[in-house]
MMTF fields as JSON, N, C-alpha, C and O atoms, coordinates in Angstrom:
{
  "mmtfVersion": "1.0.0",
  "mmtfProducer": "UNKNOWN",
  "numBonds": 331,
  "numAtoms": 332,
  "numGroups": 83,
  "numChains": 1,
  "numModels": 1,
  "chainsPerModel": [1],
  "groupsPerChain": [83],
  "chainIdList": ["A"],
  "bondAtomList": [4, 2, 8, 6, 12, 10, 16, 14, 20, 18, 24, 22, 28, 26, 32, 30, 36, 34, 40, 38, 44, 42, 48, 46, 52, 50, 56, 54, 60, 58, 64, 62, 68, 66, 72, 70, 76, 74, 80, 78, 84, 82, 88, 86, 92, 90, 96, 94, 100, 98, 104, 102, 108, 106, 112, 110, 116, 114, 120, 118, 124, 122, 128, 126, 132, 130, 136, 134, 140, 138, 144, 142, 148, 146, 152, 150, 156, 154, 160, 158, 164, 162, 168, 166, 172, 170, 176, 174, 180, 178, 184, 182, 188, 186, 192, 190, 196, 194, 200, 198, 204, 202, 208, 206, 212, 210, 216, 214, 220, 218, 224, 222, 228, 226, 232, 230, 236, 234, 240, 238, 244, 242, 248, 246, 252, 250, 256, 254, 260, 258, 264, 262, 268, 266, 272, 270, 276, 274, 280, 278, 284, 282, 288, 286, 292, 290, 296, 294, 300, 298, 304, 302, 308, 306, 312, 310, 316, 314, 320, 318, 324, 322, 328, 326],
  "bondOrderList": [1, 1, 1, 1, 1, 1, 1, 1, 1, 1, 1, 1, 1, 1, 1, 1, 1, 1, 1, 1, 1, 1, 1, 1, 1, 1, 1, 1, 1, 1, 1, 1, 1, 1, 1, 1, 1, 1, 1, 1, 1, 1, 1, 1, 1, 1, 1, 1, 1, 1, 1, 1, 1, 1, 1, 1, 1, 1, 1, 1, 1, 1, 1, 1, 1, 1, 1, 1, 1, 1, 1, 1, 1, 1, 1, 1, 1, 1, 1, 1, 1, 1],
  "groupList": [{"groupName": "MET", "atomNameList": ["N", "CA", "C", "O"], "elementList": ["N", "C", "C", "O"], "formalChargeList": [0, 0, 0, 0], "bondAtomList": [1, 0, 2, 1, 3, 2], "bondOrderList": [1, 1, 2], "singleLetterCode": "M", "chemCompType": "L-PEPTIDE LINKING"}, {"groupName": "ALA", "atomNameList": ["N", "CA", "C", "O"], "elementList": ["N", "C", "C", "O"], "formalChargeList": [0, 0, 0, 0], "bondAtomList": [1, 0, 2, 1, 3, 2], "bondOrderList": [1, 1, 2], "singleLetterCode": "A", "chemCompType": "L-PEPTIDE LINKING"}, {"groupName": "ASP", "atomNameList": ["N", "CA", "C", "O"], "elementList": ["N", "C", "C", "O"], "formalChargeList": [0, 0, 0, 0], "bondAtomList": [1, 0, 2, 1, 3, 2], "bondOrderList": [1, 1, 2], "singleLetterCode": "D", "chemCompType": "L-PEPTIDE LINKING"}, {"groupName": "PRO", "atomNameList": ["N", "CA", "C", "O"], "elementList": ["N", "C", "C", "O"], "formalChargeList": [0, 0, 0, 0], "bondAtomList": [1, 0, 2, 1, 3, 2], "bondOrderList": [1, 1, 2], "singleLetterCode": "P", "chemCompType": "L-PEPTIDE LINKING"}, {"groupName": "THR", "atomNameList": ["N", "CA", "C", "O"], "elementList": ["N", "C", "C", "O"], "formalChargeList": [0, 0, 0, 0], "bondAtomList": [1, 0, 2, 1, 3, 2], "bondOrderList": [1, 1, 2], "singleLetterCode": "T", "chemCompType": "L-PEPTIDE LINKING"}, {"groupName": "HIS", "atomNameList": ["N", "CA", "C", "O"], "elementList": ["N", "C", "C", "O"], "formalChargeList": [0, 0, 0, 0], "bondAtomList": [1, 0, 2, 1, 3, 2], "bondOrderList": [1, 1, 2], "singleLetterCode": "H", "chemCompType": "L-PEPTIDE LINKING"}, {"groupName": "GLU", "atomNameList": ["N", "CA", "C", "O"], "elementList": ["N", "C", "C", "O"], "formalChargeList": [0, 0, 0, 0], "bondAtomList": [1, 0, 2, 1, 3, 2], "bondOrderList": [1, 1, 2], "singleLetterCode": "E", "chemCompType": "L-PEPTIDE LINKING"}, {"groupName": "GLN", "atomNameList": ["N", "CA", "C", "O"], "elementList": ["N", "C", "C", "O"], "formalChargeList": [0, 0, 0, 0], "bondAtomList": [1, 0, 2, 1, 3, 2], "bondOrderList": [1, 1, 2], "singleLetterCode": "Q", "chemCompType": "L-PEPTIDE LINKING"}, {"groupName": "LEU", "atomNameList": ["N", "CA", "C", "O"], "elementList": ["N", "C", "C", "O"], "formalChargeList": [0, 0, 0, 0], "bondAtomList": [1, 0, 2, 1, 3, 2], "bondOrderList": [1, 1, 2], "singleLetterCode": "L", "chemCompType": "L-PEPTIDE LINKING"}, {"groupName": "SER", "atomNameList": ["N", "CA", "C", "O"], "elementList": ["N", "C", "C", "O"], "formalChargeList": [0, 0, 0, 0], "bondAtomList": [1, 0, 2, 1, 3, 2], "bondOrderList": [1, 1, 2], "singleLetterCode": "S", "chemCompType": "L-PEPTIDE LINKING"}, {"groupName": "ASN", "atomNameList": ["N", "CA", "C", "O"], "elementList": ["N", "C", "C", "O"], "formalChargeList": [0, 0, 0, 0], "bondAtomList": [1, 0, 2, 1, 3, 2], "bondOrderList": [1, 1, 2], "singleLetterCode": "N", "chemCompType": "L-PEPTIDE LINKING"}, {"groupName": "LYS", "atomNameList": ["N", "CA", "C", "O"], "elementList": ["N", "C", "C", "O"], "formalChargeList": [0, 0, 0, 0], "bondAtomList": [1, 0, 2, 1, 3, 2], "bondOrderList": [1, 1, 2], "singleLetterCode": "K", "chemCompType": "L-PEPTIDE LINKING"}, {"groupName": "ARG", "atomNameList": ["N", "CA", "C", "O"], "elementList": ["N", "C", "C", "O"], "formalChargeList": [0, 0, 0, 0], "bondAtomList": [1, 0, 2, 1, 3, 2], "bondOrderList": [1, 1, 2], "singleLetterCode": "R", "chemCompType": "L-PEPTIDE LINKING"}, {"groupName": "VAL", "atomNameList": ["N", "CA", "C", "O"], "elementList": ["N", "C", "C", "O"], "formalChargeList": [0, 0, 0, 0], "bondAtomList": [1, 0, 2, 1, 3, 2], "bondOrderList": [1, 1, 2], "singleLetterCode": "V", "chemCompType": "L-PEPTIDE LINKING"}, {"groupName": "GLY", "atomNameList": ["N", "CA", "C", "O"], "elementList": ["N", "C", "C", "O"], "formalChargeList": [0, 0, 0, 0], "bondAtomList": [1, 0, 2, 1, 3, 2], "bondOrderList": [1, 1, 2], "singleLetterCode": "G", "chemCompType": "PEPTIDE LINKING"}, {"groupName": "TYR", "atomNameList": ["N", "CA", "C", "O"], "elementList": ["N", "C", "C", "O"], "formalChargeList": [0, 0, 0, 0], "bondAtomList": [1, 0, 2, 1, 3, 2], "bondOrderList": [1, 1, 2], "singleLetterCode": "Y", "chemCompType": "L-PEPTIDE LINKING"}, {"groupName": "PHE", "atomNameList": ["N", "CA", "C", "O"], "elementList": ["N", "C", "C", "O"], "formalChargeList": [0, 0, 0, 0], "bondAtomList": [1, 0, 2, 1, 3, 2], "bondOrderList": [1, 1, 2], "singleLetterCode": "F", "chemCompType": "L-PEPTIDE LINKING"}, {"groupName": "TRP", "atomNameList": ["N", "CA", "C", "O"], "elementList": ["N", "C", "C", "O"], "formalChargeList": [0, 0, 0, 0], "bondAtomList": [1, 0, 2, 1, 3, 2], "bondOrderList": [1, 1, 2], "singleLetterCode": "W", "chemCompType": "L-PEPTIDE LINKING"}, {"groupName": "ILE", "atomNameList": ["N", "CA", "C", "O"], "elementList": ["N", "C", "C", "O"], "formalChargeList": [0, 0, 0, 0], "bondAtomList": [1, 0, 2, 1, 3, 2], "bondOrderList": [1, 1, 2], "singleLetterCode": "I", "chemCompType": "L-PEPTIDE LINKING"}],
  "groupTypeList": [0, 1, 2, 3, 4, 5, 6, 7, 8, 6, 1, 9, 10, 6, 4, 6, 11, 12, 5, 13, 14, 14, 6, 13, 12, 15, 15, 8, 12, 2, 13, 14, 11, 5, 8, 12, 11, 8, 10, 7, 3, 16, 10, 9, 2, 14, 8, 6, 1, 17, 16, 4, 3, 2, 14, 11, 16, 5, 1, 7, 14, 8, 10, 9, 14, 1, 1, 4, 15, 14, 0, 8, 14, 1, 1, 1, 1, 13, 1, 18, 4, 9, 10],
  "groupIdList": [1, 2, 3, 4, 5, 6, 7, 8, 9, 10, 11, 12, 13, 14, 15, 16, 17, 18, 19, 20, 21, 22, 23, 24, 25, 26, 27, 28, 29, 30, 31, 32, 33, 34, 35, 36, 37, 38, 39, 40, 41, 42, 43, 44, 45, 46, 47, 48, 49, 50, 51, 52, 53, 54, 55, 56, 57, 58, 59, 60, 61, 62, 63, 64, 65, 66, 67, 68, 69, 70, 71, 72, 73, 74, 75, 76, 77, 78, 79, 80, 81, 82, 83],
  "secStructList": [7, 7, 7, 7, 7, 2, 2, 2, 2, 2, 6, 7, 1, 1, 3, 3, 3, 3, 3, 7, 1, 1, 7, 3, 3, 3, 3, 3, 1, 7, 2, 2, 2, 2, 2, 2, 2, 6, 6, 7, 7, 7, 7, 7, 1, 1, 7, 3, 3, 3, 3, 3, 6, 6, 6, 3, 3, 3, 3, 3, 1, 7, 7, 1, 7, 2, 2, 2, 2, 2, 2, 2, 2, 2, 2, 2, 2, 2, 2, 2, 2, 6, 7],
  "xCoordList": [53.837, 53.379, 54.186, 54.415, 54.657, 55.444, 54.584, 53.417, 54.79, 54.04, 54.202, 55.263, 53.079, 53.108, 54.247, 54.593, 54.84, 55.612, 54.85, 53.629, 55.745, 55.109, 54.507, 53.432, 55.096, 54.882, 53.771, 52.883, 53.471, 51.911, 51.112, 50.375, 51.151, 50.269, 49.673, 48.587, 50.895, 50.442, 49.457, 48.59, 49.924, 49.269, 48.238, 47.925, 47.833, 46.26, 45.203, 45.095, 44.115, 43.074, 42.157, 40.955, 42.752, 42.251, 42.281, 41.34, 43.401, 43.474, 43.33, 43.354, 43.115, 43.1, 43.912, 43.937, 44.66, 45.754, 45.115, 44.422, 45.274, 45.103, 46.365, 47.337, 45.736, 47.186, 46.262, 45.144, 46.807, 46.302, 46.962, 47.493, 46.855, 48.177, 49.308, 50.067, 49.734, 50.903, 51.526, 52.596, 50.857, 50.84, 50.23, 49.011, 51.208, 50.428, 49.892, 50.539, 48.895, 48.112, 47.441, 47.052, 47.284, 46.638, 45.526, 45.719, 44.509, 43.187, 42.463, 42.582, 41.941, 41.349, 39.886, 39.126, 39.687, 38.459, 37.11, 36.154, 37.288, 36.121, 36.208, 36.045, 36.48, 36.917, 36.069, 36.474, 34.501, 33.869, 34.454, 34.698, 34.58, 34.894, 35.85, 35.709, 37.115, 38.197, 37.701, 38.201, 36.794, 36.314, 35.623, 35.688, 34.776, 33.767, 34.783, 34.194, 35.899, 36.856, 37.376, 37.556, 37.526, 37.753, 36.562, 36.658, 35.039, 34.18, 33.664, 32.96, 34.036, 34.258, 32.669, 32.259, 31.965, 30.645, 30.75, 30.214, 31.435, 31.495, 31.245, 31.563, 30.514, 29.959, 31.299, 31.715, 31.739, 32.672, 32.302, 33.064, 31.014, 30.748, 31.17, 30.741, 32.41, 32.927, 34.609, 35.566, 34.491, 36.036, 36.886, 36.504, 38.162, 38.997, 40.383, 41.042, 40.599, 42.061, 42.855, 42.278, 44.098, 44.768, 46.702, 47.375, 47.111, 48.41, 49.448, 49.449, 50.296, 51.23, 52.257, 52.363, 53.214, 53.965, 54.727, 55.106, 55.247, 56.34, 55.587, 56.229, 54.226, 53.321, 52.977, 52.838, 52.867, 52.396, 50.794, 50.183, 50.419, 48.971, 48.367, 48.883, 47.357, 46.194, 45.291, 44.795, 44.845, 43.204, 42.586, 43.238, 41.224, 40.856, 39.43, 38.964, 38.733, 37.407, 36.93, 35.922, 38.303, 38.224, 38.336, 39.452, 37.276, 37.006, 36.955, 36.767, 37.194, 37.025, 38.423, 38.617, 39.229, 40.523, 41.679, 41.707, 42.803, 43.89, 44.3, 45.065, 43.672, 43.47, 42.775, 43.213, 41.627, 40.872, 41.637, 41.607, 42.621, 43.173, 44.64, 45.108, 44.842, 45.99, 45.528, 46.279, 44.324, 43.889, 43.638, 44.415, 42.48, 42.66, 43.375, 43.125, 44.675, 45.737, 46.215, 46.32, 46.419, 47.029, 46.305, 46.874, 44.972, 43.625, 44.371, 44.935, 44.29, 44.257, 45.341, 45.213, 46.892, 48.124, 48.154, 49.035, 47.413, 47.279, 46.367, 46.504, 45.394, 44.86, 45.581, 45.226, 46.67, 47.347, 48.409, 48.413, 49.308, 50.358, 49.995, 50.874, 48.43, 48.352, 48.254, 48.389, 48.03, 47.624, 48.573, 48.372],
  "yCoordList": [118.163, 117.435, 116.382, 115.358, 116.525, 115.476, 114.416, 114.805, 112.758, 112.095, 112.058, 112.186, 111.882, 111.96, 110.987, 109.985, 111.741, 110.797, 109.61, 109.543, 108.471, 107.484, 108.015, 107.536, 109.055, 109.773, 110.475, 110.432, 111.253, 111.963, 111.001, 110.932, 110.0, 108.787, 108.758, 109.168, 108.023, 107.526, 108.39, 107.97, 109.823, 110.676, 111.507, 112.648, 111.068, 111.559, 111.168, 109.98, 112.222, 111.966, 111.594, 111.346, 111.587, 111.194, 109.889, 109.479, 108.901, 107.887, 107.085, 107.472, 105.392, 104.598, 103.4, 102.936, 102.827, 101.695, 100.662, 100.344, 99.869, 98.438, 97.65, 98.05, 95.915, 95.189, 94.471, 93.987, 94.495, 93.443, 92.518, 92.948, 91.218, 90.307, 90.421, 90.216, 90.784, 91.213, 92.714, 93.024, 93.55, 94.94, 95.781, 95.817, 96.671, 98.012, 99.143, 99.519, 99.49, 100.293, 101.396, 101.083, 102.934, 103.951, 103.85, 103.977, 103.67, 103.667, 105.128, 105.705, 105.591, 107.146, 106.835, 105.949, 107.599, 107.051, 107.749, 107.059, 108.964, 109.347, 109.699, 110.893, 108.742, 108.984, 109.644, 110.044, 109.898, 110.749, 112.272, 113.2, 112.186, 113.671, 114.266, 115.441, 113.391, 114.064, 114.148, 114.947, 113.349, 113.469, 114.568, 115.143, 114.892, 116.235, 117.554, 118.558, 117.754, 118.691, 119.096, 120.205, 117.71, 117.858, 117.967, 117.754, 118.393, 118.345, 117.053, 117.3, 116.004, 114.881, 114.42, 114.35, 114.168, 113.516, 111.891, 111.269, 111.133, 110.069, 109.502, 109.97, 108.194, 107.675, 106.813, 105.774, 107.159, 106.446, 105.339, 104.916, 104.449, 102.923, 102.073, 101.931, 101.302, 100.496, 100.839, 100.1, 102.262, 102.658, 102.637, 103.051, 102.048, 101.678, 102.914, 102.958, 103.408, 104.16, 104.025, 103.754, 104.179, 103.916, 104.233, 103.755, 104.93, 104.722, 103.69, 103.352, 103.266, 102.554, 103.495, 104.633, 102.975, 103.732, 104.232, 105.312, 103.908, 104.919, 106.304, 107.069, 106.514, 107.397, 107.225, 108.241, 106.198, 106.148, 105.72, 104.978, 106.549, 106.133, 105.255, 105.282, 104.426, 103.109, 103.432, 104.087, 102.962, 103.022, 102.066, 101.575, 101.442, 100.156, 100.776, 101.478, 100.436, 100.734, 102.451, 103.008, 102.651, 104.389, 104.158, 104.281, 103.78, 103.501, 104.539, 104.193, 106.124, 107.329, 107.778, 108.952, 106.99, 107.445, 107.939, 108.402, 107.687, 108.284, 109.484, 109.658, 110.531, 111.912, 112.125, 112.696, 111.46, 111.557, 111.009, 111.414, 109.591, 108.776, 109.827, 109.909, 110.273, 111.262, 112.643, 113.048, 113.326, 114.329, 113.586, 113.751, 112.695, 112.044, 111.806, 111.988, 111.297, 111.028, 112.465, 112.588, 113.257, 114.539, 115.348, 115.942, 115.3, 115.846, 115.522, 116.32, 113.725, 113.233, 113.626, 114.077, 113.467, 113.943, 115.232, 115.558, 116.059, 117.752, 117.72, 118.441, 116.786, 116.831, 116.196, 116.42, 115.347, 114.536, 115.315, 115.667, 115.832, 116.626, 118.209, 118.998, 118.561, 120.126, 119.941, 120.888, 118.811, 118.864, 118.815, 118.85],
  "zCoordList": [103.093, 104.267, 104.907, 104.264, 106.145, 106.527, 107.01, 107.05, 107.538, 107.81, 109.477, 110.088, 109.963, 111.659, 111.873, 111.247, 113.213, 114.352, 114.689, 114.554, 115.226, 116.133, 117.272, 117.634, 117.985, 119.092, 118.736, 119.588, 117.53, 117.375, 117.543, 118.526, 116.476, 116.544, 117.849, 118.261, 118.55, 119.982, 121.002, 121.767, 120.725, 121.703, 120.736, 121.075, 119.811, 118.65, 119.339, 119.643, 119.753, 119.836, 118.339, 118.435, 117.182, 116.372, 116.035, 115.355, 116.443, 116.086, 117.405, 118.573, 116.67, 117.7, 117.386, 116.246, 118.495, 118.288, 118.331, 119.298, 117.117, 117.234, 116.498, 115.857, 117.025, 116.549, 115.116, 115.294, 113.975, 113.574, 112.471, 111.448, 112.818, 112.628, 112.748, 111.801, 113.958, 114.412, 114.159, 114.683, 113.395, 113.105, 113.802, 113.97, 114.352, 114.844, 113.757, 112.78, 114.042, 113.015, 113.937, 115.062, 113.362, 113.975, 113.196, 111.987, 113.538, 112.818, 112.902, 113.983, 112.175, 112.14, 112.776, 112.384, 113.664, 114.776, 113.585, 113.234, 113.199, 112.399, 111.03, 110.779, 109.865, 108.654, 107.839, 106.748, 108.334, 107.557, 107.9, 107.129, 109.273, 109.582, 108.761, 108.424, 108.278, 107.43, 105.868, 105.075, 105.568, 104.392, 103.993, 102.906, 105.199, 105.23, 105.283, 104.884, 105.601, 105.589, 103.923, 103.419, 103.334, 101.85, 101.023, 99.814, 101.747, 100.94, 99.813, 98.834, 100.077, 99.16, 99.423, 100.582, 98.511, 98.508, 98.585, 97.669, 99.663, 99.945, 101.055, 102.149, 100.831, 102.028, 102.906, 102.392, 103.834, 104.866, 105.38, 106.249, 105.057, 105.615, 104.639, 103.494, 105.444, 104.862, 104.653, 104.423, 104.837, 104.755, 106.101, 107.195, 105.782, 106.607, 106.64, 105.601, 107.23, 107.055, 108.248, 109.301, 108.22, 109.149, 108.946, 108.033, 109.803, 109.725, 110.371, 111.555, 109.421, 110.469, 111.077, 110.619, 112.34, 113.043, 112.352, 112.805, 111.239, 110.473, 109.799, 109.078, 110.109, 109.621, 108.049, 107.368, 107.587, 106.039, 106.175, 106.944, 105.058, 105.369, 104.46, 103.342, 104.618, 104.149, 104.299, 105.215, 103.275, 103.197, 102.623, 101.703, 102.867, 102.206, 102.125, 103.022, 100.895, 100.626, 99.602, 99.167, 99.657, 98.704, 97.502, 96.997, 96.741, 95.624, 94.366, 93.199, 94.904, 94.127, 93.611, 93.297, 93.543, 93.4, 94.205, 95.345, 93.169, 94.076, 94.526, 95.475, 93.685, 94.337, 95.956, 96.954, 95.714, 97.367, 98.543, 99.705, 97.814, 98.831, 99.641, 100.777, 98.714, 98.955, 99.806, 100.694, 99.522, 100.422, 101.733, 102.674, 101.84, 103.106, 103.589, 104.78, 103.381, 103.955, 104.643, 105.863, 103.943, 103.981, 105.067, 105.983, 104.853, 105.943, 107.133, 107.882, 107.27, 108.561, 109.259, 110.397, 108.486, 109.206, 109.55, 110.345, 109.152, 109.61, 110.813, 111.801, 110.629, 112.2, 113.43, 114.587, 113.069, 114.118, 114.114, 115.293, 113.626, 113.643, 114.146, 114.489, 114.127, 114.969, 116.314, 117.089, 116.686, 118.126, 118.912, 120.126]
}
């Protein structure tokens, strides 16, 4: 799975562009939607997930392990790149 491009992140309805500490981030608008696609019983309250302009995925508040982190990033990337 290829990382989303800067252009795809800019154009996506799945993300919201924000500036945090001088850094541009593309936050997922509905993290819970992407978790539901994975059939993960995880409460998305307090979870923040975003991409940097180079397409790298990041998340805070995801304590259920690296596998869920990777699956969430991949599911979000698929949604972004399929638009």
